[in-house]
N, C-alpha and C positions, 0 to 999 in steps of 0.2 A: 926460935919459936915467935918471939916477938917481934921478929923481921918479917915470916910470912902473915903473921896479924896485922900487920902494918901495911905491909901491898894489897890484903886483901881490902881491908877499910879504904883504900886510897881510889881499887878500882871501882869499890861499892861509891865510891863521892862521884867518883868522874861517869858512871853512869846515869846516877841520879841528877847531875849536873848535863848530859846529854838530854836526858829525858826532858828536864823543864827546859832546855833551849829549844828544844822540837816543836816543845807544846806551845813558845812563845813565842816560836816564827810563826807559828799558824795564824789562819783564819779566823775568829770566831762568829758565830751567829747563834744571838741569844735570843729567847721566844716568849711569848707574854707567860705560858704554862709553865716557864723556870728553867726550860731545857737549854743545855749548851751543846754545842756544835761545832767541834774545831775541824779542820779542814781545810779547803781551799775554795774560795767562794768561785765558782768557775762563771758566772753570769746574772745578770738579774733580768729577769723581759717576763709579760705577759700575766705578772703578778703573783709573778713565782721566785725561789732563791734556790739559785739550784748550786750546790756543797760538793766536793770531790774529796771522799775523804780515805783513809787507808784501813779503817775495821769497817766499812759497811758500805763501800763502792758509791756512788752518787745518790745523793741526798735531796730530794726537794720537798723546800718547806714553802706554802702558802705566805706571800708575802705581807698578808694582815694580819699572820700570828708574831712576827718577828717585833721584837723591843727594839733592837741593836745590833749594829754591826762593825766590826775589827778589824781593818787588813793588816796583813807584814808587809806589802807591797803596792806599789802606787796601780790603781787601775782607773777606768775612763768610765763615767758617769754622766748621762742625760736626764735632765729632772724633768720635772712635767709641765713647765715653760718651754723644753726646747734647750736651755742653756747646759753647754758642756763644760765639764770640769775632770782632767785628771788628779790624782794624788791618792793618799792612803785616806783611808775611811777609819775615823774613831767613833764608838758611842759612848754617849756620857750624859745622865740626866734626861733622860726621855730625847733626847735630839741627837744627831750624828755633826758630824763633823767631816769636811773632803779639805785637805792641806797638802799644799805645795810650796816649791818655790816663791810662788807670786801671791800668795796670801790664802786666805782660809775662808771657805763657804759654810755656812751653819744651814743645816735644813733636817727632814726627818726621812724616818724609812719608806712614809707612803708616797714622798714626793719623788722618789727615784724612778724615773720610767724604766731605764733599763741600765746595766754596766759588763760591762766587755773589756780584754785586754789593753789594758794603758799603751797608748799611741795606737792602735791599730783604730779600724774603720769605722762609725756607725755602723751594726746590722741595718738601721733602720735605712740608712743610703744604699748598703748593700743590695739589699733586698731590689729596691727601686731601679737599678741599675739592671740594664739590657745585658745578654751575653750572648754568645754566639756559641751553639755545640752542635757537630759535626757526626755523621756519621757514614759508613761506607758498608755495603754489603755483597758478597760476591757468592755462589755456589758452580759447579762445574761437575755434571756427570757424565759416565761414558759406560760405553758398553762395547763388545766386538763378541764375533762368533757367529751363531745362527742369526743373530739379528747387531745391525750397527747400531750405536744410538752416540749419540751428543749434545748434551744440554750445557747450557751458558747462561747465566743471571747476572748482570748487577746493578747496583740503584747508590746512588749517594742521595743526601737528604742534609740541610743547612737549616738550622732553628735558631732563630732570634728570638729569646725570650724575656720579657722583662715583667713587671709586678701586674701591668694592665693589660699588655699585649703581648702577640705571639705572631711572628712572620716566620713563615716556611717554605724554601722552595725542596722540589725535589726529581728528581729524573729514575728513569729506572729502563733495562735493557734485558728481553727476555727473548732466546733463540732456540730452540729443542728440533734435531732432526735426525727421523728415526729412518734409518734405510733408506738414506739419501730423500726421504722427503718431510720439508717441513711439517711441524706440531705446534708452533709456536715462532712466531715472527713479531714482536712487540713491540713499539716503542712508547713513551710518556712522559712530560715533564709539566709540572706546574709551579702554582702557590697559590698559598692560603695565608690569609691575616685575618686573625680575628681580635676582638679589642673590648675588655670586662668594663664597660663603662659606669655600671652601678652593681654591686653586689653578684648576684649571680647571671644579670641580664648582662649579653654583649652581640654587638654587631660583628659580621665576618662578610669577605668575598672572598670568591675564589674563581682559578682559573687553570683545565687543567687542556691539555691536547697532544696530539700523538700521533700513530698509524698503527694496523693490525692486518698485516698481510696478511694470514691465516684466514680472518674473518672479511676480507676482499675489500677492509677499509681502507683506504687511502691517507684519508687526514679523519681527525674529527676533534672536536674543541669543546668544551663544556663549561660556560663562565655563568657564574652565579654570585647573589648575593642578599643577606636576610640576617637575620634572628637567632640568637642561640640562647639555652636556658641551661644555668648548671642543676641539675637535678644532683649530684651528689657533686658536691667540693671540698674536700679534703685533702689532709697533706699526700697520703699514700693511694687516693683513688678520688677517682673524677667519672662521671657521667653528664654527657653536654649535647643534649639535642637542639638540632639547627631545622629552619624554615625560612625559605625565601622563593625568591625568583630566579626562573633560569633562561637559560639561552643555549642550544643545541644543537651541534651542525654535526654531521657526519656526509662525506663524498665516499661513495661507493665507486671500485674501478666495474666493476661487471654494470653496462647501460642497462639490462633487466630489473636492475633494483635502484629504487626512488632513494635520491637524495636526502637526507632530513635535515630540514632550517627549521626550525620551531623553537617558539619560546614557551615556557613552561614554569613549572613548579619545580623545587629545589627542598629535600628532606634529607638530615643527616642525623646518625648517632655517632658518637666519639666516647669510647671508653678504655680505662687504663685503671690497672691495680697493682699497685707495687707490695710483695709478699718479702718474708725475711730474706731468701735469696732466688727468688721467682721473678719477674714481672710478666703481667698479659695486658693485651691489648686487641682492643676490639673496631672496626671500623666499616661504619655502613651508609652508602648514600643511594635513594630514592630518586630520579629524574622522571618526571611525566610531562608530557605534552597537552598543550592548551587544547591544541588542534583536533586533536584525536589522545584520551588517556589512557586510552589499550596501548601505546606506542610509547614504552619508557624502557628507562636501561635503570637496572640495581646492581651495585657491586658491593662486595664485601670481603674485609678481611679479616682475621684473627691470628694471633700467633703469641706462641710462647716464648720468652727469652731466659734461657739460664748460663749463670758467668762462668769464667775459667780462672783459672788462678791468676791468669794475670786482667786486671779491672777495666783494662781498655777492650780486653776482645771478649763477644759473647756468642754461645750459638744459638740461635731463634729456628723455631718449627712451626709449622702453621700451615693457612688454607687462604686461596683466593678463589673467590665466586664472580664471575663476569656474566650477568644475564642481559640479553636484550631480545624486547618480544616478537620485533621484529625485525629476523634479522636480514643478510643478504640474502639470495638466492644459493641455495643448497648449501647452508651453513647453520647449523645448531643453536640453538635459543642461549643454551648454556656452558658454560667451559667452565671445569672448577680444575686446580691443579694445586700441590702439596708440593710444599718444599721443606729445605734443612738450609739454613744459610751461616756463614761464618759473618759475622758482625766485629766492625773497629769503631769505636766512639772517644773522639777527643774535642776536647776544647781548644 
């Protein structure tokens, strides 16, 4: 009996010691209101201290309400002065100490601009770095029997994005054949550069060229430059308007259709919205000519993107509209196409 009692006591002591060790190995954040949060300090950023806990998930605390921070392991810290120091943080007497083998830095909670994993790259530096992101799209449709139909559409987009500017290269080809007759034979390639030089203000320059044989266009090119303004600029939603000047060139195969070579205006609207599991994109452009405002081209694209089980692959469902107010002889003004595409993204 005494043996079993002693065994239970040893087990209880071991559990208590393990609990004490777990608590002592955790980071601790103390608030001015007297609260004491234990867990893992994930980061300090934008005036908030983010703590990962086992008992309440992720907790975000206003940095102005924190009185002391203690970390069990070294972290990287950037002070308001710009100085970086990697080490363990201890809080005492209203101040903080950051210590490593090279020495100690004394500071206060309010002077910490950011923190992240020790040895890692400063998030501020990462945010300023440009990164390439690539996208390839493809869809193939077919039908046989009473009618034969084959459609193929492919596209590639490469985006180099930084904190202040974005450079996009893109190209696409669409070919549709129904009962031996072409209903689509279109190619385009373009480049678009925008620079957010101040807050919501930006400037841009773009150029797109290609052909559309069904519309009798042997070659077209639209070059434009101007300024943009962000009506909405949030991490998960942007809405940008554009206004500038353009030069539009369209060469037609049919000699009865007059070619277009005219300077004009350029208006655009770009919108993107990131939802929990979906993303929505809308793009609109309007290019009228100076010598005849009734002669213009308007293009529109909207699509909804749905993720798959593989994060690199997505499904895209959307609609395209291409309107030419003065098309070639025998060609309709508006072309509308609906699509469902497989999208591959990679970096």
